[in-house]
C-alpha positions in Angstrom: 36.2 -66.3 -87.3 38.7 -67.8 -84.6 36.6 -67.9 -81.1 33.4 -67.9 -79.9 31.6 -64.8 -79.5 28.8 -64.6 -75.8 26.5 -61.6 -76.1 26.2 -59.4 -73.1 29.2 -60.9 -71.6 33.3 -60.7 -71.8 34.3 -61.9 -75.3 37.6 -63.4 -74.8 40.8 -62.2 -74.3 43.5 -61.3 -76.6 45.5 -64.9 -77.2 48.4 -62.8 -76.5 47.7 -61.4 -73.3 49.3 -63.9 -70.2 46.1 -64.8 -67.6 48.0 -62.1 -65.2 48.1 -58.7 -67.9 48.8 -55.8 -65.9 47.1 -53.3 -68.3 43.5 -53.8 -69.0 41.7 -52.7 -71.6 38.2 -53.2 -73.3 36.6 -53.4 -76.4 33.0 -52.7 -76.4 32.1 -54.4 -79.5 29.5 -55.7 -82.1 30.2 -59.0 -84.0 26.7 -59.5 -84.6 23.3 -57.7 -85.0 22.7 -55.2 -88.1 25.9 -53.5 -88.1 28.4 -56.5 -87.6 29.4 -56.3 -90.9 31.5 -52.3 -89.9 31.6 -53.6 -86.5 33.7 -56.6 -87.0 36.2 -54.3 -89.3 37.1 -51.7 -86.1 36.8 -54.8 -83.4 39.7 -56.4 -85.3 42.1 -53.4 -85.9 41.7 -52.6 -82.3 42.7 -55.7 -81.0 45.4 -56.5 -83.6 47.5 -53.2 -82.5 47.0 -54.5 -78.9 48.0 -57.7 -80.1 51.0 -56.2 -82.0 52.1 -54.2 -78.8 52.5 -57.8 -76.9 54.4 -59.8 -79.3 56.4 -57.2 -80.5 57.0 -54.9 -77.4 56.4 -57.2 -74.8 53.5 -54.7 -74.2 53.1 -50.9 -72.9 56.1 -49.9 -70.7 56.9 -53.4 -69.7 53.4 -54.6 -68.7 51.8 -56.5 -71.0 48.3 -55.8 -72.5 45.0 -57.7 -71.7 42.3 -57.1 -73.4 38.8 -57.8 -72.7 36.0 -57.7 -75.6 32.5 -57.4 -74.6 29.6 -58.1 -77.7 27.1 -55.5 -77.3 25.2 -56.0 -80.8 25.4 -51.8 -81.0 22.4 -52.3 -78.5 22.4 -49.4 -75.7 21.2 -51.6 -73.1 23.1 -54.0 -73.4 26.8 -52.0 -74.2 25.7 -50.7 -70.2 25.6 -54.5 -69.0 29.2 -55.0 -70.5 30.3 -51.6 -68.8 28.8 -53.0 -65.4 30.2 -56.7 -66.0 33.8 -55.8 -66.7 34.3 -52.5 -64.8 35.9 -54.3 -61.9 38.4 -56.0 -63.9 40.6 -52.6 -63.8 39.7 -51.4 -67.2 41.9 -48.4 -67.8 39.4 -46.7 -70.4 35.9 -47.8 -72.3 35.2 -46.7 -76.1 31.6 -47.7 -76.4 31.7 -47.1 -80.2 27.9 -46.2 -79.9 26.8 -42.8 -79.2 23.3 -44.6 -77.4 25.9 -45.8 -75.4 28.5 -43.4 -74.5 25.2 -41.1 -73.5 24.5 -43.7 -71.0 27.6 -44.5 -69.8 28.9 -40.4 -69.8 27.3 -40.5 -65.9 28.1 -43.8 -64.7 32.2 -43.7 -65.5 32.6 -40.3 -64.4 31.3 -41.7 -60.9 33.2 -44.5 -60.9 36.6 -42.8 -61.9 37.0 -44.2 -65.5 37.7 -42.0 -68.4 35.7 -43.2 -71.7 36.7 -42.2 -75.0 34.1 -41.8 -77.6 36.4 -41.4 -80.6 34.9 -39.6 -83.2 31.1 -40.3 -81.8 29.2 -39.4 -78.5 28.2 -36.6 -76.8 30.0 -33.7 -79.1 29.5 -31.2 -75.7 32.6 -33.1 -73.7 35.0 -31.5 -75.4 34.8 -29.7 -72.1 36.5 -31.5 -69.8 36.3 -28.6 -67.5 32.2 -30.4 -66.9 33.2 -33.8 -68.8 36.2 -34.5 -66.9 36.1 -38.2 -67.8 34.9 -38.0 -70.8 37.1 -37.7 -73.9 36.0 -37.2 -77.3 39.3 -36.4 -79.6 40.3 -35.6 -82.4 37.1 -34.7 -83.9 33.8 -35.1 -83.6 30.3 -34.7 -85.3 30.3 -31.3 -85.2 33.3 -31.0 -86.8 32.7 -33.2 -89.2 29.4 -31.2 -90.1 31.2 -28.0 -90.1 34.0 -29.0 -92.3 31.1 -31.0 -95.1 30.2 -27.8 -95.5 33.6 -26.3 -95.7 34.6 -28.3 -98.3 31.0 -27.5 -100.0 32.6 -24.0 -99.7 35.5 -25.0 -101.3 34.3 -26.3 -104.3 31.5 -24.2 -104.9 34.3 -20.6 -104.7 33.1 -19.7 -101.1 30.0 -19.0 -102.1 26.7 -21.4 -100.7 24.1 -18.8 -101.0 20.6 -20.6 -102.5 21.9 -23.9 -102.5 19.7 -26.5 -101.1 22.1 -29.2 -98.7 19.7 -32.5 -97.4 21.1 -34.5 -94.7 19.8 -37.7 -94.8 20.6 -39.5 -91.4 19.9 -42.2 -89.2 17.0 -41.5 -86.6 19.1 -41.4 -83.6 21.1 -39.8 -81.1 23.7 -40.6 -83.6 22.2 -39.3 -86.8 20.7 -36.5 -85.0 23.9 -34.6 -83.5 25.0 -32.5 -86.7 21.9 -31.1 -86.8 22.6 -27.8 -84.6 25.4 -27.6 -86.8 23.8 -27.9 -89.9 21.3 -25.2 -89.1 23.5 -22.4 -87.7 25.7 -23.2 -90.7 22.7 -22.4 -92.7 21.9 -19.1 -91.4 25.6 -18.3 -91.4 26.3 -19.3 -95.1 23.0 -18.8 -96.7 21.9 -22.9 -97.9 18.8 -24.1 -97.3 18.7 -27.2 -95.2 16.4 -30.5 -95.1 16.1 -33.2 -93.5 15.4 -36.3 -94.0 15.3 -39.1 -91.1 15.6 -42.6 -91.6 14.4 -45.2 -89.1 16.7 -48.5 -87.8 18.4 -50.2 -89.4 18.0 -48.0 -92.6 16.6 -50.7 -95.2 13.8 -48.4 -96.0 14.7 -45.1 -97.6 12.6 -45.0 -100.6 10.4 -42.1 -99.3 13.4 -40.0 -98.4 15.2 -40.3 -102.4 11.9 -40.0 -103.7 11.8 -36.9 -102.0 15.0 -35.9 -103.0 14.7 -36.2 -106.3 11.2 -34.2 -106.1 13.4 -31.5 -104.2 16.6 -31.7 -106.1 19.0 -30.2 -103.1 22.5 -29.7 -104.9 24.1 -31.8 -102.2 23.4 -34.6 -100.0 25.2 -35.3 -96.2 24.5 -38.4 -94.6 24.9 -39.8 -91.0 23.9 -42.9 -91.6 25.9 -47.0 -90.5 25.4 -50.2 -91.6 23.1 -51.4 -94.3 21.6 -47.7 -93.9 24.9 -46.7 -95.9 24.0 -49.2 -98.7 21.0 -48.8 -99.5 21.3 -45.0 -99.6 24.1 -44.8 -102.2 21.9 -47.6 -104.2 18.7 -45.2 -103.7 20.8 -42.5 -105.3 22.2 -44.3 -107.7 18.5 -45.3 -108.8 17.3 -41.3 -108.8 21.0 -40.8 -110.9 22.2 -38.5 -107.8 25.8 -37.3 -109.2 27.9 -39.1 -106.4 30.3 -36.6 -106.1 27.6 -34.0 -104.2 26.9 -37.0 -101.5 29.0 -37.0 -98.8 28.9 -39.6 -95.6 30.5 -39.1 -92.0 33.1 -41.2 -91.1 30.6 -43.6 -90.2 29.1 -43.9 -93.8 32.4 -44.1 -95.4 34.0 -47.6 -95.7 34.3 -50.4 -98.1 30.9 -51.8 -97.4 29.3 -49.4 -98.0 30.3 -48.7 -101.8 31.0 -52.2 -102.6 27.9 -53.2 -103.1 27.0 -50.3 -105.8 29.7 -51.2 -107.9 31.1 -49.0 -110.2 28.2 -46.4 -109.8 29.3 -46.1 -106.5 32.9 -44.4 -108.2 33.3 -40.3 -106.7 31.1 -40.8 -103.5 32.9 -38.9 -100.6 33.2 -39.3 -97.1 34.6 -37.3 -93.7 37.4 -38.8 -92.1 40.1 -38.0 -89.1 42.6 -40.1 -89.9 43.9 -41.8 -93.2 43.3 -44.7 -95.3 44.8 -47.7 -96.5 47.6 -49.6 -95.8 50.5 -47.5 -96.9 52.2 -47.4 -93.3 54.9 -49.6 -92.2 52.7 -50.5 -89.0 50.8 -52.5 -91.6 54.3 -54.7 -92.2 54.6 -55.3 -88.6 50.9 -56.7 -87.9 52.1 -59.1 -91.3 55.0 -60.5 -89.1 53.9 -60.2 -85.8 50.3 -61.0 -86.0 49.1 -62.3 -89.3 52.1 -64.5 -90.1 52.2 -65.9 -86.4 48.3 -66.9 -86.4 47.3 -64.1 -83.7 45.2 -61.9 -86.2 41.8 -61.2 -84.6 39.7 -62.4 -88.2 41.1 -63.6 -91.1 43.8 -60.9 -91.5 41.7 -60.0 -94.9 40.2 -56.5 -93.0 43.7 -55.1 -92.9 43.9 -51.4 -94.2 40.1 -50.8 -94.9 38.6 -47.2 -93.2 37.0 -49.6 -90.8 40.7 -51.5 -89.2 42.3 -48.4 -89.6 39.8 -46.6 -87.1 40.1 -49.5 -84.8 43.7 -49.3 -84.7 44.3 -45.8 -84.5 41.5 -45.7 -81.2 44.7 -48.6 -79.3 47.1 -46.6 -80.6 45.6 -43.5 -79.2 44.6 -45.2 -76.3 48.3 -47.1 -75.6 49.5 -43.6 -76.0 47.8 -42.4 -73.3 48.9 -45.2 -71.1 52.5 -44.2 -71.8 51.9 -40.9 -70.8 50.1 -42.1 -68.0 53.2 -43.6 -66.6 55.8 -41.3 -67.6 53.5 -38.4 -65.2 53.0 -41.1 -62.6 56.5 -42.5 -62.8 54.5 -46.3 -62.1 54.3 -49.1 -65.3 50.5 -50.3 -63.6 48.7 -47.4 -63.8 44.9 -47.1 -62.5 42.1 -45.8 -64.0 42.5 -42.4 -62.6 46.2 -42.4 -63.9 45.1 -43.0 -67.3 42.2 -40.5 -67.0 45.6 -38.1 -66.4 47.5 -39.4 -69.6 44.6 -39.2 -71.5 44.1 -35.3 -70.6 47.7 -34.8 -71.0 48.2 -36.5 -74.7 50.2 -34.8 -76.8 50.5 -36.4 -80.5 52.7 -34.9 -83.1 54.0 -35.9 -86.6 57.1 -37.1 -85.0 55.4 -39.5 -82.8 53.3 -40.7 -85.5 56.3 -41.5 -87.8 57.9 -43.8 -85.0 54.9 -45.6 -84.3 54.8 -46.0 -88.5 52.0 -44.4 -89.1 53.5 -40.8 -90.6 51.1 -38.6 -92.0 48.0 -40.5 -90.4 46.1 -38.4 -89.0 46.5 -34.9 -87.5 48.8 -33.2 -84.5 46.8 -32.4 -81.4 46.9 -31.9 -77.8 44.4 -32.6 -75.4 44.2 -30.5 -72.0 41.5 -29.8 -69.5 39.5 -27.3 -71.3 40.2 -29.2 -74.7 39.0 -32.9 -74.5 38.2 -33.2 -78.5 41.5 -31.8 -80.4 41.6 -28.9 -82.9 38.7 -30.6 -84.7 40.8 -31.2 -87.9 38.8 -33.4 -90.8 39.9 -34.4 -94.3 38.1 -35.7 -97.3 38.0 -38.8 -98.7 36.7 -39.9 -102.2 35.5 -43.6 -103.5 37.6 -44.2 -106.2 35.8 -47.9 -107.9 38.1 -48.1 -110.5 41.1 -48.5 -108.3 39.1 -50.5 -105.2 40.1 -47.9 -102.8 39.6 -44.2 -100.8 42.1 -41.6 -101.4 41.9 -38.3 -99.0 41.4 -35.4 -101.7 41.9 -32.6 -98.8 44.4 -32.0 -96.4 42.7 -32.2 -92.5 41.2 -28.9 -92.5 39.7 -27.2 -89.4 36.6 -27.2 -88.6 34.7 -23.7 -87.8 35.7 -22.5 -84.0 33.2 -19.3 -84.6 30.3 -21.4 -84.7 31.1 -24.6 -83.0 32.2 -23.1 -79.5 29.4 -21.3 -78.6 27.1 -24.3 -79.6 29.8 -26.4 -76.7 29.5 -23.7 -74.4 25.9 -24.2 -74.2 25.5 -27.9 -74.3 28.0 -28.6 -71.5 26.6 -25.4 -69.2 23.3 -26.7 -69.7 24.7 -30.7 -68.4 26.4 -28.9 -65.7 22.9 -27.0 -64.8 21.5 -30.5 -65.0 23.9 -32.5 -63.0 24.5 -29.7 -60.1 28.3 -29.9 -61.6 30.8 -26.5 -60.6 33.0 -26.5 -63.8 36.7 -26.4 -63.3 40.3 -27.8 -63.5 41.9 -30.2 -60.9 
């Protein structure tokens, strides 16, 4: 670590940023606590991308980037404190990196007119921009992940899951409970039997859950885990000799940290993802040249290309592209949070744009609109190769089952609107 981190306070300003930087972004990170091993690479990727923009491009649209990082420890209360302590600094967007924090910030950020990007987490029905005007969760959400997980099982079973048993091992929190409703609807549609196995924070005690799996013998296990819970679950699966190719985690259960402790026995484990894996993309050459070689990397430079580093980089890239979009819409470079919201709502990501950014084939193309703050729900499946020591995509990006998800999103967002006296619509 190259700097001291202060809990629940602004941890530091990116070294490349000048004292009077014009565009301020925040990172609600957790480099400490029980989930630090996974929080660190995400935070490094997020920071390194903004450093790259400053060093290589002179910022975004001629404005240097100022990154305020605040340590939450993956604690909801501390996350809210971070928001309150930094929102007066002109932050353009918040990325809470926690479903619990996101739920708390939805009303606060909306009232303050600051957008929130809960990329691949948070409240799934925030995809409905007519209700959640300041909340965005593109390019995919937890319900998309659950749906595509079932689609993958259908693909490898000739389109028929009738009579199959699927178990969900999940973090016993708002995050872990997110996919349950989707899986229940999918079970009705496809005729499989669903069992639910909650795991309490932080997830080190799972003996009873895996004894039940050994007894019930489900055909497949899905996992919504985080941090040490993932490592323990994979090891417990090894212990009962559960077939790894039948074990699928959500994207927060698909990092190198999750599989390496089990060694070669983790081979074949699968994880959902909404972006590509590895470091075989031109942008990483630029990060090496402008960030790592210049001594400006957020960490030791050893996380580059890992699953969570890539996710942090991807989140920063989407924020930067939304800022460019906002600058174009409003004809100014020094944008406000309200203008940033407009940029996010009009964001268009194409393969041509991704290639121009040094990220060809890195993620799906998608458009954001007032009605759709969540993208098209395109998710792929990756698999761990213990022999090569890397993840590889084994499917294309596949769209989630909109026939199941759209009614659920409409129902949940309508309930939120009624509870909060919101009249849905576009401005």
